[in-house]
SERO-4910 file (N, C-alpha, C, O; in steps of 0.05 Angstrom, whole numbers):
BEGIN
 pado doro    nc1    nc2    nc3   cac1   cac2   cac3    cc1    cc2    cc3    oc1    oc2    oc3
  Met    A   -288   -377    137   -279   -361    158   -244   -361    171   -233   -344    185
  Leu    A   -235   -381    162   -206   -385    160   -196   -343    144   -183   -325    156
  Lys    A   -209   -343    116   -193   -329    101   -212   -297    122   -199   -282    137
  Asn    A   -230   -295    119   -239   -278    149   -218   -269    178   -206   -250    187
  Gly    A   -223   -301    184   -197   -292    212   -173   -271    204   -166   -252    217
  Leu    A   -161   -281    175   -143   -280    164   -142   -239    154   -127   -220    158
  Lys    A   -158   -243    146   -156   -213    138   -165   -194    156   -160   -170    150
  Lys    A   -181   -200    184   -175   -180    201   -150   -183    221   -150   -165    238
  Gln    A   -132   -200    223   -100   -198    238    -89   -176    217    -80   -154    222
  Leu    A    -92   -188    189    -79   -170    179    -94   -135    173    -92   -125    150
  Val    A   -105   -124    190   -120   -108    192   -106    -97    221    -88    -81    230
  Val    A   -129   -119    230    -91   -106    253    -78    -93    258    -75    -70    266
  Gly    A    -61   -126    249    -35   -114    250    -28    -85    217     -5    -76    216
  Leu    A    -44    -78    202    -50    -56    183    -31    -28    215    -13    -14    223
  Ile    A    -61    -42    217    -67     -7    244    -52     -1    267    -59     19    279
  Leu    A    -23    -19    280    -13    -20    296      9    -21    281     24    -12    298
  Thr    A     24    -25    260     40    -14    245     40     20    234     60     33    227
  Leu    A     10     29    235      5     55    226     16     72    261     37     84    265
  Leu    A     -4     70    278      9     72    302     42     80    304     51    102    311
  Val    A     51     63    300     83     59    309     94     79    292    110     95    301
  Val    A     84     79    257     96    100    246     85    124    254    100    143    253
  Leu    A     57    129    264     58    150    278     62    162    287     63    186    281
  Leu    A     71    145    322     93    162    345    117    162    330    123    186    327
  Ala    A    139    144    317    165    165    309    173    182    300    196    191    300
  Ala    A    142    193    287    142    200    267    134    230    292    139    251    281
  Cys    A    125    233    316    108    253    335    132    262    351    134    283    364
  Gly    A    159    237    344    189    240    354    188    237    373    210    232    382
  Gly    A    161    235    397    154    230    426    189    244    439    197    227    455
  Gly    A    205    263    437    209    290    456    212    322    446    204    326    423
  Lys    A    223    345    461    201    365    461    224    374    447    221    395    434
  Asn    A    256    360    445    272    371    423    274    364    404    292    347    402
  Asn    A    260    372    380    269    347    343    291    357    348    304    343    364
  Asn    A    307    383    339    338    383    335    355    371    352    378    369    344
  Ala    A    351    362    373    366    335    391    359    304    369    376    289    359
  Ala    A    342    303    369    333    275    358    337    277    336    345    257    324
  Glu    A    334    293    326    344    296    287    381    298    281    392    287    262
  Asn    A    396    313    303    428    302    310    426    276    315    430    260    296
  Ser    A    420    269    334    434    242    351    430    218    322    446    201    314
  Gly    A    413    222    314    407    203    276    409    208    257    419    189    245
  Ala    A    407    218    250    411    235    221    433    241    211    447    255    225
  Pro    A    449    229    172    466    226    168    474    244    172    460    261    183
  Glu    A    518    252    161    531    267    162    521    286    132    521    278    109
  Leu    A    511    322    147    501    332    130    532    331    109    550    317    118
  Ser    A    538    347     76    559    360     57    553    381     74    534    386     89
  Leu    A    580    397     68    582    425     84    564    437     66    549    451     79
  Ile    A    556    439     36    545    457     14    514    447     40    498    466     41
  Glu    A    509    433     49    478    430     53    474    432     78    454    421     86
  Ile    A    484    441     93    498    459    122    487    479    121    468    490    133
  Glu    A    512    489     92    502    517     95    482    530     75    479    554     67
  Lys    A    467    505     68    442    526     57    420    521     88    404    539     94
  Lys    A    423    499    101    412    497    128    404    518    137    382    529    139
  Ala    A    445    529    147    450    542    158    427    574    146    416    591    160
  Lys    A    428    572    126    410    594    134    383    595    121    369    611    109
  Glu    A    382    580    127    358    575    119    348    588    149    332    606    151
  Glu    A    362    573    173    355    575    208    351    605    203    328    613    199
  Gly    A    382    630    205    383    646    202    379    663    225    367    684    226
  Thr    A    396    643    254    405    658    273    431    646    282    433    623    274
  Val    A    457    657    301    472    635    311    472    653    335    476    677    340
  Val    A    465    626    353    458    648    395    485    637    401    490    620    384
  Ser    A    500    638    414    534    631    422    524    646    454    509    663    463
  Val    A    544    627    463    544    638    495    586    633    503    602    615    499
  Gly    A    586    654    513    614    657    526    640    674    491    664    671    486
  Met    A    626    682    482    640    683    456    632    722    445    624    728    422
  Pro    A    636    743    469    634    777    461    652    779    442    672    766    440
  Asp    A    641    801    422    655    823    426    683    833    408    696    835    387
  Ser    A    678    840    446    711    842    447    729    821    452    753    825    452
  Trp    A    718    799    457    744    773    460    751    752    439    737    737    426
  Ala    A    779    755    440    793    761    415    773    760    387    763    744    370
  Asn    A    774    787    393    748    793    361    740    779    344    746    775    320
  Trp    A    715    765    364    693    752    359    672    774    343    649    772    336
  Lys    A    686    788    343    661    823    328    665    817    308    645    804    303
  Asp    A    686    817    274    701    808    265    681    781    247    667    785    227
  Thr    A    685    755    262    670    735    257    642    739    253    629    731    234
  Trp    A    631    755    277    599    753    274    588    765    247    570    759    232
  Thr    A    613    791    246    598    812    234    597    788    194    577    790    179
  Asp    A    614    776    188    626    764    179    611    751    169    605    750    145
  Met    A    595    729    199    578    705    195    535    727    184    511    721    186
  Gln    A    550    748    175    515    764    162    518    762    143    503    752    127
  Thr    A    550    776    136    554    786    108    553    777     99    548    789     77
  Lys    A    556    747     95    567    722     83    537    707     82    519    708     66
  Tyr    A    538    700     95    513    679    100    490    706    100    478    714     80
  Gly    A    490    712    121    462    723    124    453    719    145    432    731    150
  Ile    A    465    699    168    457    692    186    462    710    219    485    712    227
  Ala    A    442    720    233    442    735    246    453    721    282    449    698    292
  His    A    472    750    298    481    724    322    479    747    339    482    771    336
  Thr    A    473    731    360    465    747    391    480    733    405    482    709    398
  Asp    A    498    745    433    516    718    459    508    742    484    500    765    486
  Thr    A    517    717    502    498    720    530    543    711    545    556    690    543
  Asp    A    548    726    552    577    726    564    573    718    591    555    725    605
  Met    A    595    700    597    589    676    618    615    657    612    621    650    590
  Ser    A    630    650    640    642    627    650    640    593    629    620    585    617
  Ser    A    667    579    630    659    549    616    638    544    629    616    550    619
  Ala    A    641    531    654    624    517    672    592    538    681    579    534    701
  Glu    A    590    552    665    565    568    668    550    558    634    526    554    629
  Glu    A    564    558    622    560    571    598    547    519    578    532    511    560
  Ile    A    566    504    601    565    476    602    529    473    616    511    458    608
  Ala    A    530    496    641    502    491    672    480    501    644    459    488    641
  Lys    A    487    518    628    463    520    608    450    509    593    426    504    595
  Phe    A    479    498    562    463    478    559    450    453    568    437    436    556
  Glu    A    455    457    594    443    423    607    407    429    621    390    412    624
  Ala    A    406    460    627    388    470    646    365    462    615    349    444    610
  Glu    A    372    481    603    354    485    586    348    470    557    342    478    535
  Lys    A    354    435    571    349    421    538    328    424    532    322    430    509
  Glu    A    305    419    558    269    415    540    270    443    527    256    443    508
  Lys    A    278    460    530    272    496    511    297    501    515    303    510    537
  Pro    A    320    496    492    336    504    479    362    537    470    381    538    455
  Thr    A    358    545    477    357    577    469    393    577    460    391    598    447
  Ala    A    415    571    458    443    571    452    448    553    437    436    531    442
  Asp    A    461    554    419    475    538    392    502    518    392    507    494    388
  Ile    A    525    551    403    550    545    419    569    558    430    572    582    433
  Gly    A    577    548    434    598    565    479    635    558    454    641    552    431
  Asp    A    646    563    478    677    576    476    675    570    509    669    585    528
  Val    A    682    545    509    700    540    533    731    533    536    741    517    520
  Gly    A    747    543    553    772    526    553    771    501    562    757    485    574
  Ile    A    794    502    550    801    461    543    798    447    564    793    423    561
  Ala    A    799    458    589    799    444    602    769    423    606    766    400    613
  Phe    A    745    449    594    712    443    595    701    425    572    678    417    567
  Gly    A    728    422    559    720    407    532    695    382    547    670    382    548
  Pro    A    726    355    558    720    336    561    687    329    581    669    312    577
  Val    A    690    346    601    669    366    620    636    368    617    618    369    634
  Ala    A    637    369    589    622    381    571    606    344    553    584    335    545
  Ile    A    630    337    554    619    317    538    610    303    556    587    298    550
  Ala    A    617    290    581    612    274    609    582    285    616    564    270    624
  Lys    A    579    318    612    549    319    614    536    309    596    512    315    600
  Gly    A    539    293    570    520    296    558    508    322    537    486    322    526
  Val    A    525    338    535    498    371    523    526    374    502    536    395    510
  Thr    A    540    366    484    561    367    462    548    340    445    542    317    451
  Gln    A    547    360    412    543    344    386    566    343    377    581    361    385
  Pro    A    577    325    358    597    322    343    609    351    324    593    369    325
  Tyr    A    623    354    314    624    369    284    638    363    277    649    355    298
  Lys    A    657    355    255    690    351    250    691    376    231    672    384    219
  Thr    A    713    384    231    704    411    206    726    404    171    745    392    162
  Ser    A    710    419    166    739    408    134    759    408    144    772    388    140
  Tyr    A    772    429    161    800    430    170    801    415    189    815    425    207
  Trp    A    786    381    195    807    378    222    835    352    228    842    338    247
  Asp    A    844    357    198    866    339    202    888    368    200    909    367    213
  Glu    A    885    383    191    906    410    207    912    414    251    928    423    268
  Ile    A    885    400    248    883    398    272    905    387    289    910    365    279
  Pro    A    918    389    306    937    368    324    922    363    347    908    376    363
  Asp    A    928    344    343    909    317    366    897    326    391    874    323    397
  Trp    A    922    344    414    920    360    438    895    374    439    880    378    458
  Ala    A    893    385    409    871    417    414    841    393    397    820    405    392
  Lys    A    841    378    393    808    360    380    801    330    403    818    312    406
  Asp    A    779    331    414    760    315    421    759    295    388    751    304    367
  Lys    A    769    271    393    767    251    380    750    244    343    750    242    319
  Asp    A    737    244    378    699    256    353    683    281    343    661    286    332
  Gly    A    702    293    350    694    322    347    677    339    365    665    357    355
  His    A    674    336    388    649    340    411    668    374    416    659    391    431
  Trp    A    689    377    404    701    396    410    720    401    403    735    381    404
  Val    A    738    435    389    752    433    388    774    462    389    767    485    393
  Ile    A    798    451    386    814    487    385    812    506    380    836    513    384
  Gly    A    795    538    369    805    545    356    828    561    352    843    561    332
  Tyr    A    830    578    377    854    594    380    874    580    405    862    562    418
  Gln    A    898    586    411    915    578    434    926    591    454    943    601    439
  Gly    A    931    599    471    954    609    498    970    602    499    973    578    497
  Thr    A    991    620    502   1015    609    528   1022    628    548   1020    653    549
  Ile    A   1029    617    560   1042    642    596   1060    653    594   1081    644    604
  Ala    A   1062    676    582   1086    695    576   1087    718    598   1071    726    615
  Phe    A   1109    725    592   1116    754    611   1111    772    598   1116    774    574
  Leu    A   1093    797    618   1084    823    614   1109    836    637   1110    834    661
  Thr    A   1130    853    613   1143    869    629   1139    901    622   1135    910    599
  Asn    A   1141    918    652   1144    948    644   1170    949    643   1183    937    660
  Thr    A   1182    963    623   1201    962    611   1224    992    618   1247    998    612
  Lys    A   1200   1008    634   1215   1040    641   1220   1034    667   1236   1049    678
  Leu    A   1205   1007    685   1209   1000    714   1240    974    716   1257    971    734
  Val    A   1234    955    684   1259    941    691   1276    944    662   1262    951    643
  Ser    A   1294    941    658   1316    946    643   1326    923    631   1348    928    621
  Asn    A   1325    917    631   1331    883    613   1300    854    622   1299    835    638
  Pro    A   1284    864    606   1262    848    603   1270    812    611   1285    803    594
  Pro    A   1263    795    627   1258    769    634   1249    767    601   1235    781    586
  Lys    A   1269    733    595   1259    715    568   1257    695    577   1244    679    564
  Ser    A   1273    683    612   1271    656    615   1267    651    635   1274    670    649
  Trp    A   1259    634    648   1253    628    680   1281    639    694   1279    650    716
  Asp    A   1303    636    685   1323    638    701   1336    673    701   1346    687    718
  Asp    A   1329    675    677   1328    712    674   1295    717    699   1305    720    721
  Leu    A   1280    717    701   1261    714    722   1282    715    761   1284    728    782
  Lys    A   1291    693    745   1290    679    787   1323    710    795   1328    727    812
  Asn    A   1338    699    769   1357    729    771   1358    758    776   1378    773    775
  Gly    A   1342    762    779   1332    795    776   1316    811    800   1308    796    818
  Lys    A   1314    824    802   1306    854    830   1289    863    828   1289    885    837
  Tyr    A   1259    854    815   1251    877    802   1223    856    825   1230    838    839
  Lys    A   1196    864    823   1176    843    829   1162    827    820   1178    822    802
  Ile    A   1140    811    815   1125    799    805   1106    783    811   1104    760    819
  Val    A   1091    803    803   1057    784    793   1046    760    778   1040    759    754
  Val    A   1045    739    796   1028    709    775   1006    711    783    991    697    770
  Gly    A    988    728    807    957    725    804    942    719    832    956    717    853
  Asp    A    923    717    833    916    704    849    904    653    848    884    639    849
  Val    A    936    649    846    939    620    846    908    607    863    890    602    846
  Thr    A    901    603    889    880    597    897    862    594    878    852    572    876
  Lys    A    853    616    862    827    616    845    835    617    808    830    603    789
  Ala    A    843    632    810    853    628    783    856    621    768    875    636    765
  Ala    A    856    602    739    861    589    721    886    599    707    895    581    692
  Gln    A    901    622    707    909    630    690    938    627    701    959    623    689
  Ala    A    931    633    738    949    645    751    956    615    752    980    613    751
  Gln    A    941    589    753    952    555    761    967    546    745    983    528    751
  Met    A    964    561    713    965    548    684    999    567    689   1018    556    678
  Ala    A   1004    595    706   1031    591    708   1051    580    724   1075    584    721
  Val    A   1041    567    741   1052    542    759   1067    523    739   1090    517    732
  Leu    A   1037    518    731   1046    494    722   1063    500    701   1079    482    706
  Ala    A   1078    520    670   1085    528    652   1105    517    673   1112    493    673
  Ala    A   1119    541    697   1150    534    708   1149    510    708   1168    501    696
  Ala    A   1126    486    719   1138    463    725   1150    454    708   1174    449    709
  Ile    A   1132    449    687   1144    445    651   1161    455    649   1179    439    643
  Ala    A   1171    485    653   1205    487    637   1232    480    660   1256    485    656
  Phe    A   1217    465    688   1246    444    697   1241    423    701   1247    413    723
  Gly    A   1218    403    670   1224    383    676   1195    355    687   1192    331    685
  Gly    A   1177    378    699   1146    368    702   1141    363    695   1155    353    678
  Asp    A   1110    358    692   1086    367    674   1057    370    692   1057    386    710
  Glu    A   1035    357    688   1016    360    703   1005    346    730    993    354    750
  Ser    A   1017    320    719   1018    296    738   1038    315    763   1026    315    784
  Asn    A   1065    329    766   1083    347    780   1099    372    774   1120    376    762
  Ile    A   1076    393    788   1085    402    785   1098    408    814   1097    433    818
  Glu    A   1109    395    835   1133    400    842   1154    438    836   1153    461    846
  Pro    A   1175    419    810   1179    439    806   1181    467    809   1197    482    820
  Gly    A   1150    471    790   1129    500    792   1135    497    824   1159    495    830
  Leu    A   1126    496    834   1112    504    865   1147    518    881   1152    541    889
  Ala    A   1170    489    880   1190    507    888   1208    531    882   1226    544    894
  Phe    A   1195    531    856   1211    555    840   1192    584    859   1199    598    878
  Phe    A   1178    583    850   1157    603    878   1158    606    899   1157    626    914
  Glu    A   1158    587    903   1166    593    938   1201    607    938   1208    628    947
  Asp    A   1214    589    927   1247    616    929   1237    633    921   1250    650    933
  Leu    A   1223    646    909   1215    682    900   1205    679    921   1223    677    938
  Ala    A   1175    676    935   1175    683    949   1193    687    981   1194    708    994
  Lys    A   1203    664    987   1229    669   1012   1249    701   1001   1259    716   1018
  Asn    A   1253    704    965   1269    719    974   1249    752    970   1262    771    962
  Gly    A   1232    754    974   1216    769    971   1210    787    934   1215    810    926
  Arg    A   1201    768    922   1212    781    897   1178    777    893   1173    791    874
  Leu    A   1150    763    903   1127    766    898   1106    784    906   1103    788    930
  Ala    A   1090    795    887   1079    822    895   1043    809    889   1032    798    870
  Asn    A   1036    818    917   1011    806    925    988    822    921    967    822    934
  Val    A    998    846    886    971    853    873    962    836    859    973    814    859
  Glu    A    940    839    845    919    840    829    933    832    804    956    838    809
  Ala    A    931    821    777    956    828    751    934    832    728    933    821    706
  Ser    A    911    857    742    904    876    722    904    903    701    912    925    709
  Leu    A    898    901    685    908    920    676    918    943    683    940    954    681
  Ala    A    890    950    696    889    989    718    913    981    739    926   1001    743
  Asn    A    923    956    755    944    963    771    982    962    752   1004    969    760
  Ile    A    974    952    732   1003    950    707    997    979    698   1016    988    687
  Glu    A    977    996    698    970   1014    683    994   1044    699   1009   1062    691
  Lys    A    984   1032    728   1001   1037    756   1021   1047    753   1029   1070    758
  Gly    A   1033   1024    743   1069   1022    746   1071   1008    784   1091   1004    798
  Glu    A   1038   1003    787   1049    974    812   1058    946    798   1045    929    811
  Val    A   1066    939    787   1063    917    765   1102    917    757   1115    938    758
  Glu    A   1109    901    754   1142    911    733   1137    880    721   1145    876    698
  Val    A   1130    867    729   1137    837    702   1100    816    721   1093    813    745
  Thr    A   1091    812    703   1061    799    704   1058    773    682   1068    771    659
  Leu    A   1042    755    696   1060    723    680   1029    723    685   1017    728    705
  Leu    A   1019    715    656    994    712    640    997    708    610   1017    712    596
  Trp    A    967    694    600    967    684    569    977    704    561    973    727    569
  Asp    A    997    694    538   1001    707    508    979    733    501    987    756    506
  Phe    A    958    730    490    942    730    484    930    764    504    921    783    491
  Asn    A    932    763    535    932    775    549    951    791    549    944    814    546
  Ala    A    967    787    550   1002    812    545   1000    824    527    997    849    531
  Leu    A   1001    817    507   1004    821    484    980    851    472    985    872    460
  Asn    A    950    835    487    927    873    487    934    888    513    927    910    521
  Tyr    A    950    869    524    955    902    551    976    922    544    978    946    549
  Ser    A   1004    894    524   1015    906    517   1016    933    494   1037    945    488
  Asp    A    977    940    482    980    948    449    966    967    472    981    986    474
  Gln    A    951    969    486    937    985    502    959    999    515    970   1019    504
  Leu    A    963    992    532    976   1020    540   1006   1039    535   1016   1057    548
  Asn    A   1014   1027    513   1046   1024    509   1059   1016    488   1083   1020    491
  Lys    A   1052   1005    467   1075    980    472   1103    984    468   1118    964    468
  Glu    A   1111   1003    465   1145   1016    476   1152   1012    493   1175   1004    490
  Gln    A   1141   1015    530   1148   1006    543   1150    980    558   1169    974    574
  Tyr    A   1120    959    550   1116    933    546   1122    909    540   1102    899    528
  Ala    A   1145    889    541   1151    867    526   1138    841    534   1129    836    557
  Val    A   1137    826    514   1127    817    519   1142    777    512   1133    766    492
  Ala    A   1157    766    526   1166    742    517   1150    709    517   1128    708    528
  Val    A   1156    693    509   1147    670    525   1181    658    539   1201    657    525
  Pro    A   1179    652    560   1202    629    567   1220    618    559   1213    628    538
  Lys    A   1237    608    555   1259    605    538   1254    574    541   1251    558    522
  Glu    A   1253    570    561   1261    534    578   1233    526    565   1234    511    545
  Gly    A   1213    532    571   1194    519    563   1166    530    581   1167    540    604
  Ser    A   1142    525    565   1124    546    591   1098    525    572   1101    512    551
  Val    A   1070    526    589   1044    514    578   1030    529    559   1027    553    560
  Val    A   1021    510    540   1001    519    522    974    514    526    972    493    538
  Ser    A    956    522    521    929    527    513    914    535    492    924    539    470
  Gly    A    883    538    497    864    536    495    843    534    491    832    515    502
  Tyr    A    825    556    471    789    560    477    782    545    454    789    550    431
  Ala    A    762    520    464    755    512    443    720    504    436    708    491    453
  Thr    A    708    511    415    669    510    407    665    474    427    674    452    434
  Ile    A    645    492    427    619    467    429    602    482    424    598    506    423
  Ile    A    585    452    418    557    460    406    543    440    411    547    416    409
  Asn    A    513    462    424    498    445    446    496    411    421    508    406    400
  Lys    A    473    396    437    467    380    437    425    381    420    411    370    404
  Tyr    A    426    407    442    397    414    440    390    432    421    366    435    417
  Ala    A    412    448    404    415    466    395    388    480    378    381    467    358
  Pro    A    373    506    384    352    509    367    361    514    340    347    515    320
  His    A    381    516    341    388    527    309    421    515    302    440    531    304
  Pro    A    425    492    296    449    470    303    468    479    279    490    489    284
  Asn    A    455    475    247    470    476    227    487    508    227    509    513    218
  Ala    A    466    527    240    482    548    247    512    547    264    533    558    260
  Gly    A    503    529    285    527    529    309    541    517    286    564    525    289
  Lys    A    541    494    254    565    480    258    574    487    239    587    471    226
  Leu    A    570    516    227    573    530    211    598    559    214    616    570    201
  Ala    A    582    560    245    602    590    257    628    562    273    645    569    289
  Arg    A    626    544    268    651    524    274    659    522    254    682    532    255
  Glu    A    652    512    225    673    517    209    681    541    197    696    542    177
  Tyr    A    668    568    212    684    598    196    698    606    214    712    625    210
  Ile    A    699    595    234    716    603    268    738    585    253    753    602    244
  Leu    A    745    567    248    771    548    229    787    551    211    810    544    209
  Ser    A    761    573    186    773    583    159    801    599    164    814    604    184
  Asp    A    804    604    137    829    621    139    825    641    157    832    642    180
  Ala    A    810    661    138    782    679    152    778    683    183    784    705    192
  Gly    A    769    667    197    758    660    225    779    665    239    777    675    261
  Gln    A    818    653    224    823    653    247    841    674    239    848    688    257
  Val    A    849    679    216    852    719    213    849    734    243    864    743    260
  Asn    A    818    731    239    799    749    250    807    731    272    814    714    256
  Leu    A    811    722    292    820    713    328    849    725    322    856    740    340
  Ala    A    865    723    304    901    729    308    901    770    316    919    783    328
  Lys    A    868    782    302    870    810    303    862    815    334    858    838    342
  Gly    A    861    797    349    854    785    380    875    782    392    875    789    416
  Tyr    A    900    772    381    917    766    400    918    749    410    933    743    430
  Ala    A    892    729    390    890    696    385    900    678    367    894    673    344
  Arg    A    920    669    386    941    656    360    925    632    346    909    621    361
  Pro    A    926    624    324    907    617    305    917    586    305    941    582    302
  Ile    A    895    560    310    897    544    309    919    531    292    938    518    301
  Arg    A    915    534    271    923    517    244    945    530    227    940    547    210
  Asp    A    961    523    233    993    542    226    989    542    198    995    565    192
  Ser    A    985    534    183    978    530    157    969    563    145    978    574    125
  Val    A    951    572    162    935    602    162    964    622    150    978    624    170
  Lys    A    979    639    125    982    662    122    962    680    142    937    678    143
  Leu    A    978    699    158    971    722    172    977    753    155    997    765    162
  Pro    A    966    761    142    964    795    142   1005    806    156   1014    809    179
  Asp    A   1015    807    138   1034    835    153   1020    843    176   1020    827    195
  Asp    A   1009    861    179    998    880    190    988    864    226    995    868    250
  Val    A    970    848    213    959    820    237    986    803    254    991    802    278
  Ala    A   1001    788    228   1025    778    246   1035    794    264   1036    785    287
  Ala    A   1043    814    260   1063    842    275   1044    849    300   1046    871    311
  Lys    A   1021    824    311   1015    830    325   1016    814    361   1008    817    384
  Leu    A   1035    793    341   1033    758    350   1063    766    354   1073    789    350
  Leu    A   1075    744    361   1095    744    371   1109    711    354   1102    689    346
  Pro    A   1130    728    356   1143    691    325   1137    674    336   1130    677    359
  Lys    A   1137    640    319   1129    628    324   1153    606    327   1154    582    331
  Glu    A   1175    628    322   1200    606    362   1208    618    363   1231    625    357
  Glu    A   1179    633    378   1188    633    403   1175    616    430   1176    619    455
  Tyr    A   1156    589    406   1133    583    417   1148    554    421   1129    538    422
  Ala    A   1167    542    423   1191    523    411   1193    509    436   1191    485    430
  Asn    A   1194    511    454   1197    497    490   1152    494    503   1147    482    523
  Ala    A   1131    508    487   1112    519    498   1099    473    499   1089    466    478
  Lys    A   1099    462    511   1080    447    517   1059    439    514   1053    454    533
  Pro    A   1027    422    504   1000    422    526   1006    396    549   1019    375    552
  Val    A    990    410    561    965    389    569    971    366    555    969    363    530
  Lys    A    977    354    568    974    316    559    954    304    573    957    279    574
  Asp    A    939    310    581    912    292    599    899    310    623    916    311    641
  Tyr    A    876    322    630    872    347    632    855    334    657    850    344    678
  Lys    A    846    305    645    834    295    686    853    302    698    849    315    719
  Val    A    882    294    689    898    290    721    910    322    725    927    329    742
  Trp    A    898    335    710    912    369    703    895    378    730    904    393    747
  Glu    A    863    362    732    838    377    740    855    360    775    863    375    793
  Glu    A    856    338    778    871    331    799    892    349    812    891    351    837
  Thr    A    907    358    802    921    367    812    927    396    813    949    404    821
  Ala    A    906    413    806    897    436    809    881    436    827    875    459    835
  Lys    A    867    410    840    855    427    865    874    409    883    864    391    895
  Ser    A    894    413    885    920    408    912    928    440    917    936    451    938
  Ile    A    924    449    891    947    480    888    935    500    894    943    517    879
  Pro    A    913    513    913    910    525    933    927    525    955    941    544    962
  Glu    A    925    504    964    931    497   1005    963    487    988    978    495   1005
  Gln    A    975    479    973   1001    478    967   1009    512    975   1019    520    995
  Trp    A   1000    524    953   1007    552    956   1005    573    966   1016    594    960
  Gln    A    985    568    985    988    578   1018    999    560   1032   1001    571   1054
  Glu    A   1008    539   1033   1029    531   1062   1056    534   1040   1076    524   1049
  Arg    A   1057    545   1018   1084    537   1014   1097    570   1002   1120    577   1000
  Val    A   1071    586    994   1075    615    981   1084    630    990   1107    638    994
  Leu    A   1047    638    996   1028    655   1013   1052    663   1042   1059    684   1053
  Val    A   1059    640   1046   1064    639   1082   1092    666   1077   1096    685   1093
  His    A   1103    662   1059   1136    680   1061   1115    710   1049   1119    725   1068
  Ile    A   1100    722   1033   1084    749   1026   1083    769   1036   1060    773   1028
  Asn    A   1089    793   1051   1078    808   1056   1043    833   1052   1039    852   1068
***
């Protein structure tokens, strides 16, 4: 009797164990990649490459051919690894929203967002970490400590000057203040690039992301003296001669200069200081092709990937990369960036940026005709 009862208990126990194993194997979720990525041991780069080739496709968002010369990187991914590529261009906020909205039926693997959106993506829980083999070469300010985002290329606020209209192009904030020409800073009430220009001036005069008063005061003084032009800092307006000096990301300024006439347009990072920022890759936590996404990040940070970005006027994040002479000639010398500083705390900057539109309206725009 005892033996039979024990036998029955063992059979029931075995059945329950099998049920648990079967349920675990089913995953309990609709996206097996997400579960697989969350608990699986780290793969070697060789294993990632093998699996990426098997996936055969990488789908990006916000990484179109025309931006930062992504075109060459996607061509290389196809040629080197046989991985096909498609992209949908969108803003940083839209990329994160897409990852979140599609988590049950994901379509995208990797995105490129402004550095301020890296922590936002983490907070939303839509990223998966991956530290590339170049991890130790990336400055601390340019990466999430766990690998959820990492900067591939950087940008610094610079001056773009039409030398036909301004014979002595400014090379410092002091030059800018003492000039007689009109300056375009963009729509500070809306545009991140324009708000970063205010922060750049603040940094030059002793401020930071928590104290932009020096920057606001600088532009307020220019406005009172009739020095700010209320026009859009667009390529079309610059080409028409409506803009004498424009404040832009260096990669935009260098690109515009080459498109229009490199001999006519001078680009300079202000000597006293500026702000350096960048764009970061985020890999979708629910990526349908997670290894292809990781391999894409790996390639972006490789020497070849960094050279590709530099061809698109974007300064590589890895200082050790040796650029071909013709590519290096597209960029400004490294010494121009000696006093460019990164934002130390993007949560603080996010709060500060919220106050800029109202302050700009009250202190600067009221003096512009």
